[in-house]
PDB file with one MODEL, atoms N, CA, C and O in Angstrom:
MODEL        1
ATOM      1  N   UNK A   1     -16.809  -2.195  -9.867  1.00  0.00           N
ATOM      2  CA  UNK A   1     -15.499  -0.822 -10.138  1.00  0.00           C
ATOM      3  C   UNK A   1     -15.253  -0.307  -8.759  1.00  0.00           C
ATOM      4  O   UNK A   1     -16.181   0.103  -8.062  1.00  0.00           O
ATOM      5  N   UNK A   2     -14.453  -0.318  -8.501  1.00  0.00           N
ATOM      6  CA  UNK A   2     -13.283   0.151  -6.676  1.00  0.00           C
ATOM      7  C   UNK A   2     -14.384   1.907  -6.361  1.00  0.00           C
ATOM      8  O   UNK A   2     -13.929   2.642  -7.237  1.00  0.00           O
ATOM      9  N   UNK A   3     -15.064   2.422  -5.875  1.00  0.00           N
ATOM     10  CA  UNK A   3     -15.359   2.955  -5.495  1.00  0.00           C
ATOM     11  C   UNK A   3     -14.106   4.299  -4.926  1.00  0.00           C
ATOM     12  O   UNK A   3     -13.112   3.895  -4.322  1.00  0.00           O
ATOM     13  N   UNK A   4     -14.285   6.006  -5.207  1.00  0.00           N
ATOM     14  CA  UNK A   4     -13.909   6.399  -4.150  1.00  0.00           C
ATOM     15  C   UNK A   4     -14.644   6.781  -3.260  1.00  0.00           C
ATOM     16  O   UNK A   4     -14.627   7.998  -3.441  1.00  0.00           O
ATOM     17  N   UNK A   5     -15.333   6.584  -2.354  1.00  0.00           N
ATOM     18  CA  UNK A   5     -16.708   5.651  -1.283  1.00  0.00           C
ATOM     19  C   UNK A   5     -15.476   5.128  -0.671  1.00  0.00           C
ATOM     20  O   UNK A   5     -14.668   5.683   0.074  1.00  0.00           O
ATOM     21  N   UNK A   6     -15.534   3.297  -1.411  1.00  0.00           N
ATOM     22  CA  UNK A   6     -14.799   2.708  -1.402  1.00  0.00           C
ATOM     23  C   UNK A   6     -13.335   2.794  -0.065  1.00  0.00           C
ATOM     24  O   UNK A   6     -12.958   2.092   0.874  1.00  0.00           O
ATOM     25  N   UNK A   7     -12.848   4.276  -0.812  1.00  0.00           N
ATOM     26  CA  UNK A   7     -11.060   3.742  -0.952  1.00  0.00           C
ATOM     27  C   UNK A   7     -10.703   4.481   0.864  1.00  0.00           C
ATOM     28  O   UNK A   7      -9.946   4.263   1.810  1.00  0.00           O
ATOM     29  N   UNK A   8     -12.334   5.859   0.304  1.00  0.00           N
ATOM     30  CA  UNK A   8     -11.975   6.500   1.077  1.00  0.00           C
ATOM     31  C   UNK A   8     -12.441   6.065   3.212  1.00  0.00           C
ATOM     32  O   UNK A   8     -12.095   6.459   4.326  1.00  0.00           O
ATOM     33  N   UNK A   9     -13.307   5.137   2.640  1.00  0.00           N
ATOM     34  CA  UNK A   9     -13.789   3.895   4.184  1.00  0.00           C
ATOM     35  C   UNK A   9     -12.400   2.787   4.323  1.00  0.00           C
ATOM     36  O   UNK A   9     -12.316   1.752   4.985  1.00  0.00           O
ATOM     37  N   UNK A  10     -11.794   3.181   3.790  1.00  0.00           N
ATOM     38  CA  UNK A  10      -9.790   1.988   4.058  1.00  0.00           C
ATOM     39  C   UNK A  10     -10.152   1.948   5.698  1.00  0.00           C
ATOM     40  O   UNK A  10     -11.376   1.867   5.808  1.00  0.00           O
ATOM     41  N   UNK A  11      -9.797   1.964   6.400  1.00  0.00           N
ATOM     42  CA  UNK A  11      -9.428   2.840   8.391  1.00  0.00           C
ATOM     43  C   UNK A  11      -8.694   1.929   8.234  1.00  0.00           C
ATOM     44  O   UNK A  11      -7.542   2.354   8.322  1.00  0.00           O
ATOM     45  N   UNK A  12      -8.725   0.506   7.978  1.00  0.00           N
ATOM     46  CA  UNK A  12      -7.651  -0.023   8.953  1.00  0.00           C
ATOM     47  C   UNK A  12      -7.567  -1.740   8.179  1.00  0.00           C
ATOM     48  O   UNK A  12      -8.625  -2.053   7.634  1.00  0.00           O
ATOM     49  N   UNK A  13      -6.207  -3.027   8.088  1.00  0.00           N
ATOM     50  CA  UNK A  13      -5.772  -3.490   7.004  1.00  0.00           C
ATOM     51  C   UNK A  13      -6.346  -4.875   7.359  1.00  0.00           C
ATOM     52  O   UNK A  13      -5.675  -5.892   7.528  1.00  0.00           O
ATOM     53  N   UNK A  14      -8.016  -4.740   7.470  1.00  0.00           N
ATOM     54  CA  UNK A  14      -9.022  -6.466   7.495  1.00  0.00           C
ATOM     55  C   UNK A  14      -9.058  -6.745   5.934  1.00  0.00           C
ATOM     56  O   UNK A  14      -8.644  -5.904   5.136  1.00  0.00           O
ATOM     57  N   UNK A  15      -9.543  -7.896   5.565  1.00  0.00           N
ATOM     58  CA  UNK A  15      -9.577  -8.742   4.388  1.00  0.00           C
ATOM     59  C   UNK A  15     -10.604  -7.814   3.493  1.00  0.00           C
ATOM     60  O   UNK A  15     -10.855  -8.200   2.352  1.00  0.00           O
ATOM     61  N   UNK A  16     -11.292  -6.420   4.056  1.00  0.00           N
ATOM     62  CA  UNK A  16     -12.393  -6.350   2.859  1.00  0.00           C
ATOM     63  C   UNK A  16     -11.842  -4.904   2.301  1.00  0.00           C
ATOM     64  O   UNK A  16     -12.175  -4.102   1.429  1.00  0.00           O
ATOM     65  N   UNK A  17     -10.819  -5.024   3.290  1.00  0.00           N
ATOM     66  CA  UNK A  17     -10.106  -3.135   2.783  1.00  0.00           C
ATOM     67  C   UNK A  17      -9.365  -3.854   1.918  1.00  0.00           C
ATOM     68  O   UNK A  17      -9.679  -3.916   0.729  1.00  0.00           O
ATOM     69  N   UNK A  18      -8.455  -4.386   2.344  1.00  0.00           N
ATOM     70  CA  UNK A  18      -7.049  -4.294   0.914  1.00  0.00           C
ATOM     71  C   UNK A  18      -7.983  -5.365   0.078  1.00  0.00           C
ATOM     72  O   UNK A  18      -7.306  -6.234  -0.473  1.00  0.00           O
ATOM     73  N   UNK A  19      -9.250  -5.461  -0.102  1.00  0.00           N
ATOM     74  CA  UNK A  19     -10.094  -5.909  -1.364  1.00  0.00           C
ATOM     75  C   UNK A  19     -10.230  -5.166  -2.215  1.00  0.00           C
ATOM     76  O   UNK A  19     -10.391  -5.477  -3.395  1.00  0.00           O
ATOM     77  N   UNK A  20     -10.189  -4.067  -1.774  1.00  0.00           N
ATOM     78  CA  UNK A  20     -11.279  -3.372  -2.856  1.00  0.00           C
ATOM     79  C   UNK A  20      -9.719  -1.383  -2.903  1.00  0.00           C
ATOM     80  O   UNK A  20     -10.051  -0.261  -3.288  1.00  0.00           O
ATOM     81  N   UNK A  21      -8.399  -1.763  -2.417  1.00  0.00           N
ATOM     82  CA  UNK A  21      -7.661  -1.629  -2.132  1.00  0.00           C
ATOM     83  C   UNK A  21      -7.417  -2.600  -3.705  1.00  0.00           C
ATOM     84  O   UNK A  21      -8.004  -2.306  -4.746  1.00  0.00           O
ATOM     85  N   UNK A  22      -6.637  -3.533  -3.601  1.00  0.00           N
ATOM     86  CA  UNK A  22      -6.200  -4.474  -4.821  1.00  0.00           C
ATOM     87  C   UNK A  22      -7.078  -4.063  -6.724  1.00  0.00           C
ATOM     88  O   UNK A  22      -6.732  -3.573  -7.799  1.00  0.00           O
ATOM     89  N   UNK A  23      -8.393  -4.709  -6.046  1.00  0.00           N
ATOM     90  CA  UNK A  23      -9.505  -3.633  -7.217  1.00  0.00           C
ATOM     91  C   UNK A  23      -9.372  -2.903  -7.696  1.00  0.00           C
ATOM     92  O   UNK A  23      -9.529  -2.784  -8.911  1.00  0.00           O
ATOM     93  N   UNK A  24      -8.950  -1.933  -6.769  1.00  0.00           N
ATOM     94  CA  UNK A  24      -9.003  -0.792  -7.680  1.00  0.00           C
ATOM     95  C   UNK A  24      -7.640  -0.229  -8.306  1.00  0.00           C
ATOM     96  O   UNK A  24      -7.607   0.671  -9.144  1.00  0.00           O
ATOM     97  N   UNK A  25      -6.691  -0.785  -7.861  1.00  0.00           N
ATOM     98  CA  UNK A  25      -5.178  -1.129  -9.076  1.00  0.00           C
ATOM     99  C   UNK A  25      -5.398  -2.017 -10.036  1.00  0.00           C
ATOM    100  O   UNK A  25      -5.289  -1.975 -11.261  1.00  0.00           O
ATOM    101  N   UNK A  26      -5.783  -2.968  -9.144  1.00  0.00           N
ATOM    102  CA  UNK A  26      -5.889  -4.546 -10.721  1.00  0.00           C
ATOM    103  C   UNK A  26      -6.904  -3.528 -11.436  1.00  0.00           C
ATOM    104  O   UNK A  26      -6.729  -3.452 -12.653  1.00  0.00           O
ATOM    105  N   UNK A  27      -7.819  -2.817 -10.967  1.00  0.00           N
ATOM    106  CA  UNK A  27      -9.135  -2.254 -12.306  1.00  0.00           C
ATOM    107  C   UNK A  27      -8.545  -1.152 -12.742  1.00  0.00           C
ATOM    108  O   UNK A  27      -9.330  -0.658 -13.551  1.00  0.00           O
ATOM    109  N   UNK A  28      -7.226  -0.231 -12.623  1.00  0.00           N
ATOM    110  CA  UNK A  28      -6.626   0.620 -13.213  1.00  0.00           C
ATOM    111  C   UNK A  28      -4.897  -0.355 -14.292  1.00  0.00           C
ATOM    112  O   UNK A  28      -3.979   0.110 -14.967  1.00  0.00           O
ATOM    113  N   UNK A  29      -5.163  -1.319 -14.009  1.00  0.00           N
ATOM    114  CA  UNK A  29      -4.140  -2.164 -14.710  1.00  0.00           C
ATOM    115  C   UNK A  29      -2.831  -2.357 -14.218  1.00  0.00           C
ATOM    116  O   UNK A  29      -2.003  -2.638 -15.085  1.00  0.00           O
ATOM    117  N   UNK A  30      -2.342  -2.264 -12.814  1.00  0.00           N
ATOM    118  CA  UNK A  30      -1.226  -2.482 -11.768  1.00  0.00           C
ATOM    119  C   UNK A  30      -1.301  -3.701 -11.134  1.00  0.00           C
ATOM    120  O   UNK A  30      -2.254  -4.174 -10.516  1.00  0.00           O
ATOM    121  N   UNK A  31      -0.013  -4.255 -11.381  1.00  0.00           N
ATOM    122  CA  UNK A  31      -0.350  -5.347 -10.670  1.00  0.00           C
ATOM    123  C   UNK A  31       0.473  -4.502  -9.119  1.00  0.00           C
ATOM    124  O   UNK A  31       1.109  -3.491  -8.820  1.00  0.00           O
ATOM    125  N   UNK A  32      -0.297  -6.202  -8.290  1.00  0.00           N
ATOM    126  CA  UNK A  32       0.653  -5.176  -6.884  1.00  0.00           C
ATOM    127  C   UNK A  32       0.734  -6.825  -5.659  1.00  0.00           C
ATOM    128  O   UNK A  32       0.099  -7.870  -5.796  1.00  0.00           O
ATOM    129  N   UNK A  33       1.200  -6.656  -5.153  1.00  0.00           N
ATOM    130  CA  UNK A  33       1.321  -7.443  -4.619  1.00  0.00           C
ATOM    131  C   UNK A  33       1.334  -7.596  -2.603  1.00  0.00           C
ATOM    132  O   UNK A  33       1.883  -6.640  -2.056  1.00  0.00           O
ATOM    133  N   UNK A  34       0.906  -8.441  -1.875  1.00  0.00           N
ATOM    134  CA  UNK A  34       0.291  -7.330  -0.455  1.00  0.00           C
ATOM    135  C   UNK A  34       2.058  -8.125  -0.180  1.00  0.00           C
ATOM    136  O   UNK A  34       2.868  -8.878  -0.722  1.00  0.00           O
ATOM    137  N   UNK A  35       1.888  -7.456   0.810  1.00  0.00           N
ATOM    138  CA  UNK A  35       3.863  -7.198   1.326  1.00  0.00           C
ATOM    139  C   UNK A  35       2.857  -7.201   3.654  1.00  0.00           C
ATOM    140  O   UNK A  35       2.224  -6.326   4.245  1.00  0.00           O
ATOM    141  N   UNK A  36       3.123  -8.075   3.914  1.00  0.00           N
ATOM    142  CA  UNK A  36       2.801  -8.630   5.266  1.00  0.00           C
ATOM    143  C   UNK A  36       3.679  -8.160   6.213  1.00  0.00           C
ATOM    144  O   UNK A  36       4.878  -8.405   6.082  1.00  0.00           O
ATOM    145  N   UNK A  37       3.258  -7.502   7.176  1.00  0.00           N
ATOM    146  CA  UNK A  37       3.875  -7.161   8.348  1.00  0.00           C
ATOM    147  C   UNK A  37       4.372  -7.982   8.620  1.00  0.00           C
ATOM    148  O   UNK A  37       4.316  -8.448   7.482  1.00  0.00           O
ATOM    149  N   UNK A  38       5.147  -9.079   9.410  1.00  0.00           N
ATOM    150  CA  UNK A  38       6.078 -10.129   8.709  1.00  0.00           C
ATOM    151  C   UNK A  38       7.192 -10.133   8.145  1.00  0.00           C
ATOM    152  O   UNK A  38       8.315  -9.831   8.547  1.00  0.00           O
ATOM    153  N   UNK A  39       6.596 -10.700   6.647  1.00  0.00           N
ATOM    154  CA  UNK A  39       8.128 -10.470   5.738  1.00  0.00           C
ATOM    155  C   UNK A  39       8.677  -8.778   5.875  1.00  0.00           C
ATOM    156  O   UNK A  39       9.778  -8.379   5.497  1.00  0.00           O
ATOM    157  N   UNK A  40       7.867  -8.147   6.355  1.00  0.00           N
ATOM    158  CA  UNK A  40       8.170  -6.570   5.956  1.00  0.00           C
ATOM    159  C   UNK A  40       9.310  -6.677   7.648  1.00  0.00           C
ATOM    160  O   UNK A  40      10.434  -6.264   7.360  1.00  0.00           O
ATOM    161  N   UNK A  41       9.261  -6.920   8.510  1.00  0.00           N
ATOM    162  CA  UNK A  41      10.511  -6.755   9.766  1.00  0.00           C
ATOM    163  C   UNK A  41      11.155  -8.015   9.350  1.00  0.00           C
ATOM    164  O   UNK A  41      11.797  -8.348  10.346  1.00  0.00           O
ATOM    165  N   UNK A  42      11.293  -8.671   8.669  1.00  0.00           N
ATOM    166  CA  UNK A  42      11.678  -9.640   8.352  1.00  0.00           C
ATOM    167  C   UNK A  42      13.034  -9.136   7.193  1.00  0.00           C
ATOM    168  O   UNK A  42      14.017  -9.835   6.947  1.00  0.00           O
ATOM    169  N   UNK A  43      12.792  -7.953   6.692  1.00  0.00           N
ATOM    170  CA  UNK A  43      13.465  -7.877   5.950  1.00  0.00           C
ATOM    171  C   UNK A  43      14.125  -6.519   6.264  1.00  0.00           C
ATOM    172  O   UNK A  43      15.146  -6.025   5.786  1.00  0.00           O
ATOM    173  N   UNK A  44      13.196  -6.005   7.277  1.00  0.00           N
ATOM    174  CA  UNK A  44      14.080  -4.830   8.221  1.00  0.00           C
ATOM    175  C   UNK A  44      12.865  -3.861   7.404  1.00  0.00           C
ATOM    176  O   UNK A  44      13.613  -3.014   6.915  1.00  0.00           O
ATOM    177  N   UNK A  45      12.049  -3.629   7.144  1.00  0.00           N
ATOM    178  CA  UNK A  45      10.394  -2.727   7.735  1.00  0.00           C
ATOM    179  C   UNK A  45      10.262  -2.300   9.134  1.00  0.00           C
ATOM    180  O   UNK A  45      10.418  -3.020  10.120  1.00  0.00           O
ATOM    181  N   UNK A  46       9.863  -0.673   9.114  1.00  0.00           N
ATOM    182  CA  UNK A  46       9.141  -1.096  10.807  1.00  0.00           C
ATOM    183  C   UNK A  46       7.789  -0.955  10.553  1.00  0.00           C
ATOM    184  O   UNK A  46       7.086  -0.109  11.106  1.00  0.00           O
ATOM    185  N   UNK A  47       7.379  -1.806   9.685  1.00  0.00           N
ATOM    186  CA  UNK A  47       6.215  -1.548   9.739  1.00  0.00           C
ATOM    187  C   UNK A  47       5.412  -2.158  11.805  1.00  0.00           C
ATOM    188  O   UNK A  47       5.731  -2.804  12.803  1.00  0.00           O
ATOM    189  N   UNK A  48       4.007  -1.110  11.091  1.00  0.00           N
ATOM    190  CA  UNK A  48       2.609  -2.118  12.849  1.00  0.00           C
ATOM    191  C   UNK A  48       1.771  -2.670  12.329  1.00  0.00           C
ATOM    192  O   UNK A  48       1.810  -2.714  11.099  1.00  0.00           O
ATOM    193  N   UNK A  49       0.833  -3.223  12.937  1.00  0.00           N
ATOM    194  CA  UNK A  49       0.076  -3.936  11.720  1.00  0.00           C
ATOM    195  C   UNK A  49      -1.399  -3.082  11.436  1.00  0.00           C
ATOM    196  O   UNK A  49      -2.517  -3.554  11.230  1.00  0.00           O
ATOM    197  N   UNK A  50      -1.041  -1.907  11.495  1.00  0.00           N
ATOM    198  CA  UNK A  50      -2.725  -1.360  11.053  1.00  0.00           C
ATOM    199  C   UNK A  50      -2.116  -0.250   9.544  1.00  0.00           C
ATOM    200  O   UNK A  50      -2.729   0.498   8.783  1.00  0.00           O
ATOM    201  N   UNK A  51      -0.416  -0.706   9.675  1.00  0.00           N
ATOM    202  CA  UNK A  51      -0.016  -0.462   7.621  1.00  0.00           C
ATOM    203  C   UNK A  51      -0.542  -1.737   6.856  1.00  0.00           C
ATOM    204  O   UNK A  51      -0.661  -2.905   7.225  1.00  0.00           O
ATOM    205  N   UNK A  52      -0.783  -1.180   5.806  1.00  0.00           N
ATOM    206  CA  UNK A  52      -0.820  -1.577   4.529  1.00  0.00           C
ATOM    207  C   UNK A  52       0.054  -1.755   3.705  1.00  0.00           C
ATOM    208  O   UNK A  52       0.509  -0.714   3.231  1.00  0.00           O
ATOM    209  N   UNK A  53       0.755  -3.297   3.102  1.00  0.00           N
ATOM    210  CA  UNK A  53       1.824  -2.576   2.894  1.00  0.00           C
ATOM    211  C   UNK A  53       1.646  -3.426   0.952  1.00  0.00           C
ATOM    212  O   UNK A  53       1.481  -4.640   0.831  1.00  0.00           O
ATOM    213  N   UNK A  54       1.727  -2.500  -0.245  1.00  0.00           N
ATOM    214  CA  UNK A  54       1.626  -3.502  -1.263  1.00  0.00           C
ATOM    215  C   UNK A  54       2.935  -2.835  -1.273  1.00  0.00           C
ATOM    216  O   UNK A  54       3.489  -1.790  -0.934  1.00  0.00           O
ATOM    217  N   UNK A  55       3.253  -4.539  -2.113  1.00  0.00           N
ATOM    218  CA  UNK A  55       4.818  -4.473  -3.456  1.00  0.00           C
ATOM    219  C   UNK A  55       4.165  -4.366  -4.906  1.00  0.00           C
ATOM    220  O   UNK A  55       3.809  -5.421  -5.430  1.00  0.00           O
ATOM    221  N   UNK A  56       3.914  -2.720  -5.848  1.00  0.00           N
ATOM    222  CA  UNK A  56       4.054  -1.827  -7.069  1.00  0.00           C
ATOM    223  C   UNK A  56       5.499  -2.182  -7.467  1.00  0.00           C
ATOM    224  O   UNK A  56       6.533  -1.998  -6.825  1.00  0.00           O
ATOM    225  N   UNK A  57       5.252  -2.960  -9.169  1.00  0.00           N
ATOM    226  CA  UNK A  57       6.867  -2.593  -9.980  1.00  0.00           C
ATOM    227  C   UNK A  57       6.847  -0.702 -10.448  1.00  0.00           C
ATOM    228  O   UNK A  57       6.161   0.242 -10.840  1.00  0.00           O
ATOM    229  N   UNK A  58       8.485  -1.268  -9.926  1.00  0.00           N
ATOM    230  CA  UNK A  58       9.105   0.725 -10.437  1.00  0.00           C
ATOM    231  C   UNK A  58       7.759   0.863 -11.474  1.00  0.00           C
ATOM    232  O   UNK A  58       6.781   1.460 -11.025  1.00  0.00           O
ATOM    233  N   UNK A  59       7.697   0.255 -13.008  1.00  0.00           N
ATOM    234  CA  UNK A  59       7.153   0.827 -13.694  1.00  0.00           C
ATOM    235  C   UNK A  59       5.266   1.116 -13.697  1.00  0.00           C
ATOM    236  O   UNK A  59       4.442   1.653 -14.436  1.00  0.00           O
ATOM    237  N   UNK A  60       5.281   0.472 -12.549  1.00  0.00           N
ATOM    238  CA  UNK A  60       3.714   1.271 -12.539  1.00  0.00           C
ATOM    239  C   UNK A  60       3.796   2.081 -11.242  1.00  0.00           C
ATOM    240  O   UNK A  60       2.637   2.129 -10.831  1.00  0.00           O
ATOM    241  N   UNK A  61       4.121   2.349 -10.899  1.00  0.00           N
ATOM    242  CA  UNK A  61       4.365   3.297  -9.137  1.00  0.00           C
ATOM    243  C   UNK A  61       4.014   5.091  -9.168  1.00  0.00           C
ATOM    244  O   UNK A  61       3.482   5.757  -8.279  1.00  0.00           O
ATOM    245  N   UNK A  62       4.567   5.586 -10.635  1.00  0.00           N
ATOM    246  CA  UNK A  62       3.500   6.722  -9.557  1.00  0.00           C
ATOM    247  C   UNK A  62       1.932   6.615 -10.758  1.00  0.00           C
ATOM    248  O   UNK A  62       1.086   7.509 -10.783  1.00  0.00           O
ATOM    249  N   UNK A  63       1.870   5.499 -11.535  1.00  0.00           N
ATOM    250  CA  UNK A  63       0.538   5.849 -11.532  1.00  0.00           C
ATOM    251  C   UNK A  63      -0.753   4.954 -10.739  1.00  0.00           C
ATOM    252  O   UNK A  63      -1.960   5.019 -10.971  1.00  0.00           O
ATOM    253  N   UNK A  64      -0.133   4.237  -9.883  1.00  0.00           N
ATOM    254  CA  UNK A  64      -0.509   3.901  -8.439  1.00  0.00           C
ATOM    255  C   UNK A  64      -0.497   4.989  -8.265  1.00  0.00           C
ATOM    256  O   UNK A  64      -1.607   5.497  -8.425  1.00  0.00           O
ATOM    257  N   UNK A  65       0.340   5.718  -7.970  1.00  0.00           N
ATOM    258  CA  UNK A  65       0.330   7.255  -6.657  1.00  0.00           C
ATOM    259  C   UNK A  65      -0.827   7.435  -7.434  1.00  0.00           C
ATOM    260  O   UNK A  65      -1.967   7.070  -7.147  1.00  0.00           O
ATOM    261  N   UNK A  66      -0.498   7.942  -8.295  1.00  0.00           N
ATOM    262  CA  UNK A  66      -1.731   8.991  -8.392  1.00  0.00           C
ATOM    263  C   UNK A  66      -3.382   9.025  -8.800  1.00  0.00           C
ATOM    264  O   UNK A  66      -4.226   9.899  -8.996  1.00  0.00           O
ATOM    265  N   UNK A  67      -3.313   7.152  -8.812  1.00  0.00           N
ATOM    266  CA  UNK A  67      -4.929   6.872  -8.096  1.00  0.00           C
ATOM    267  C   UNK A  67      -4.980   6.729  -7.380  1.00  0.00           C
ATOM    268  O   UNK A  67      -6.117   6.632  -6.919  1.00  0.00           O
ATOM    269  N   UNK A  68      -3.923   6.570  -6.560  1.00  0.00           N
ATOM    270  CA  UNK A  68      -4.502   6.028  -4.571  1.00  0.00           C
ATOM    271  C   UNK A  68      -4.496   7.870  -4.402  1.00  0.00           C
ATOM    272  O   UNK A  68      -5.294   8.179  -3.517  1.00  0.00           O
ATOM    273  N   UNK A  69      -3.969   8.814  -4.877  1.00  0.00           N
ATOM    274  CA  UNK A  69      -3.975  10.521  -3.641  1.00  0.00           C
ATOM    275  C   UNK A  69      -4.698  11.003  -4.777  1.00  0.00           C
ATOM    276  O   UNK A  69      -4.182  12.095  -5.015  1.00  0.00           O
ATOM    277  N   UNK A  70      -6.131  10.673  -6.090  1.00  0.00           N
ATOM    278  CA  UNK A  70      -6.385  11.461  -6.505  1.00  0.00           C
ATOM    279  C   UNK A  70      -7.838  10.528  -6.107  1.00  0.00           C
ATOM    280  O   UNK A  70      -8.917  11.035  -6.416  1.00  0.00           O
ATOM    281  N   UNK A  71      -7.829   9.357  -5.517  1.00  0.00           N
ATOM    282  CA  UNK A  71      -9.613   9.242  -4.366  1.00  0.00           C
ATOM    283  C   UNK A  71      -8.747   9.975  -3.054  1.00  0.00           C
ATOM    284  O   UNK A  71      -9.604   9.930  -2.172  1.00  0.00           O
ATOM    285  N   UNK A  72      -8.133  10.302  -2.741  1.00  0.00           N
ATOM    286  CA  UNK A  72      -7.983  10.930  -1.411  1.00  0.00           C
ATOM    287  C   UNK A  72      -7.331  10.577  -0.420  1.00  0.00           C
ATOM    288  O   UNK A  72      -7.473  11.301   0.565  1.00  0.00           O
ATOM    289  N   UNK A  73      -6.378   9.358  -0.278  1.00  0.00           N
ATOM    290  CA  UNK A  73      -6.222   8.859  -0.190  1.00  0.00           C
ATOM    291  C   UNK A  73      -4.602   9.399   0.132  1.00  0.00           C
ATOM    292  O   UNK A  73      -4.097  10.204  -0.651  1.00  0.00           O
ATOM    293  N   UNK A  74      -3.565   8.740   1.729  1.00  0.00           N
ATOM    294  CA  UNK A  74      -2.558   9.177   2.462  1.00  0.00           C
ATOM    295  C   UNK A  74      -2.056   8.350   1.863  1.00  0.00           C
ATOM    296  O   UNK A  74      -2.601   7.251   1.756  1.00  0.00           O
ATOM    297  N   UNK A  75      -0.400   8.730   1.068  1.00  0.00           N
ATOM    298  CA  UNK A  75       0.645   7.355   0.286  1.00  0.00           C
ATOM    299  C   UNK A  75       1.727   7.845   1.873  1.00  0.00           C
ATOM    300  O   UNK A  75       1.887   8.841   2.579  1.00  0.00           O
ATOM    301  N   UNK A  76       2.316   6.238   1.778  1.00  0.00           N
ATOM    302  CA  UNK A  76       3.966   7.295   2.795  1.00  0.00           C
ATOM    303  C   UNK A  76       4.618   6.360   1.627  1.00  0.00           C
ATOM    304  O   UNK A  76       4.146   5.351   1.101  1.00  0.00           O
ATOM    305  N   UNK A  77       5.669   6.925   1.430  1.00  0.00           N
ATOM    306  CA  UNK A  77       6.903   5.825   0.824  1.00  0.00           C
ATOM    307  C   UNK A  77       8.306   5.438   1.712  1.00  0.00           C
ATOM    308  O   UNK A  77       8.763   6.221   2.545  1.00  0.00           O
ATOM    309  N   UNK A  78       8.862   4.244   1.440  1.00  0.00           N
ATOM    310  CA  UNK A  78       9.609   4.094   2.173  1.00  0.00           C
ATOM    311  C   UNK A  78      11.128   4.885   2.436  1.00  0.00           C
ATOM    312  O   UNK A  78      11.817   5.505   1.626  1.00  0.00           O
ATOM    313  N   UNK A  79      11.362   4.612   3.881  1.00  0.00           N
ATOM    314  CA  UNK A  79      12.926   4.861   4.431  1.00  0.00           C
ATOM    315  C   UNK A  79      13.679   4.415   3.425  1.00  0.00           C
ATOM    316  O   UNK A  79      13.724   3.208   3.187  1.00  0.00           O
ATOM    317  N   UNK A  80      14.406   5.361   2.660  1.00  0.00           N
ATOM    318  CA  UNK A  80      15.358   5.223   2.018  1.00  0.00           C
ATOM    319  C   UNK A  80      16.330   4.986   2.423  1.00  0.00           C
ATOM    320  O   UNK A  80      16.944   4.323   1.588  1.00  0.00           O
ATOM    321  N   UNK A  81      16.933   5.160   3.353  1.00  0.00           N
ATOM    322  CA  UNK A  81      17.890   5.244   4.895  1.00  0.00           C
ATOM    323  C   UNK A  81      18.472   3.686   4.935  1.00  0.00           C
ATOM    324  O   UNK A  81      17.665   2.920   5.462  1.00  0.00           O
ATOM    325  N   UNK A  82      19.907   2.955   4.414  1.00  0.00           N
ATOM    326  CA  UNK A  82      19.655   2.067   4.140  1.00  0.00           C
ATOM    327  C   UNK A  82      20.689   1.565   6.007  1.00  0.00           C
ATOM    328  O   UNK A  82      21.387   0.701   6.539  1.00  0.00           O
ATOM    329  N   UNK A  83      20.288   2.379   6.142  1.00  0.00           N
ATOM    330  CA  UNK A  83      21.616   3.170   7.882  1.00  0.00           C
ATOM    331  C   UNK A  83      21.196   1.676   8.863  1.00  0.00           C
ATOM    332  O   UNK A  83      20.881   0.922   7.942  1.00  0.00           O
ATOM    333  N   UNK A  84      20.989   0.712  10.372  1.00  0.00           N
ATOM    334  CA  UNK A  84      20.562  -0.273  10.412  1.00  0.00           C
ATOM    335  C   UNK A  84      19.761   1.087  11.962  1.00  0.00           C
ATOM    336  O   UNK A  84      20.310   2.072  12.457  1.00  0.00           O
ATOM    337  N   UNK A  85      18.579   0.581  12.207  1.00  0.00           N
ATOM    338  CA  UNK A  85      17.547   0.906  13.576  1.00  0.00           C
ATOM    339  C   UNK A  85      18.320   1.161  14.706  1.00  0.00           C
ATOM    340  O   UNK A  85      19.019   0.157  14.845  1.00  0.00           O
ATOM    341  N   UNK A  86      18.633   2.147  15.795  1.00  0.00           N
ATOM    342  CA  UNK A  86      19.406   2.578  17.007  1.00  0.00           C
ATOM    343  C   UNK A  86      18.345   2.633  17.575  1.00  0.00           C
ATOM    344  O   UNK A  86      17.230   2.926  17.142  1.00  0.00           O
ATOM    345  N   UNK A  87      18.812   2.240  18.952  1.00  0.00           N
ATOM    346  CA  UNK A  87      18.091   2.335  19.933  1.00  0.00           C
ATOM    347  C   UNK A  87      17.715   2.826  20.948  1.00  0.00           C
ATOM    348  O   UNK A  87      16.758   2.341  21.550  1.00  0.00           O
TER     349      UNK A  87
ENDMDL
END
């Protein structure tokens, strides 16, 4: 079982840390998919290599948010502004 200590130990997007995060979600019955920096940039995301981005079904998002924030993680949400970035 992914413990809160395991989740709180996540500091960077390495394979072991991502495994802890996705395992905690899976144990709670929440399916997720890793959303890579390259894919996000292709689709207009403003990510940096330190982000861990997950795709979670809309019906599971509230539960995922509650699970992760209850373990002390700080969750960011995507910018909903559809306008293109300016230079």
